[in-house]
Each structure stands twice: as structure tokens, then as C-alpha cells.
Residue, then its C-alpha position, 0 to 999 in steps of 0.5 A: m500500500d502507498k503510505t503517502s496517500s492522504l486517505l491512508t495517513g489522514g485520520v478522523t478521531l471520534s471520542a466519547a466527548t464527541v459522540e456523547p451529545l449525539v447519544s443524549w440527543a437520540f435518547t430524548g427522541f430527537h425532540a431537543p435541538m440538535p447538538v452542534s457536534v452532530p454534523f461533525v460526527v456524521a461527516s467523520l462517519a462518512v469519511t471513515g466509510l469512504h476510507a474503508l471503501y478505498n482500502v478495499v478497492s485498493a487491496r483488490l486492485t493490487k492483489p497479485a493474480q493467483p496461478q491456476q492449477 
């Protein structure tokens, strides 16, 4: 794998302090005003999903062909 890729070296950090307002908001049944951190959590989950998808595709494309027996 190319270790200089920004997708591989960049990172997204989700901590309990980031996720807690989202969980508390969900426990209220989403009736309270949306916490400021919710868009950041959603964006970080999207970036993490794209990162995982990129890694899967990259691994499949660089996989050497298996010799047939």
C-alpha cells in the first residue's frame, strides 16, 4: 500500500466527548435541538466509510493474480 496517500495517513478521531451529545440527543427522541457536534460526527462517519471503501478497492486492485492449477 502507498503510505503517502492522504486517505491512508489522514485520520478522523471520534471520542466519547464527541459522540456523547449525539447519544443524549437520540435518547430524548430527537425532540431537543440538535447538538452542534452532530454534523461533525456524521461527516467523520462518512469519511471513515469512504476510507474503508478505498482500502478495499485498493487491496483488490493490487492483489497479485493467483496461478491456476
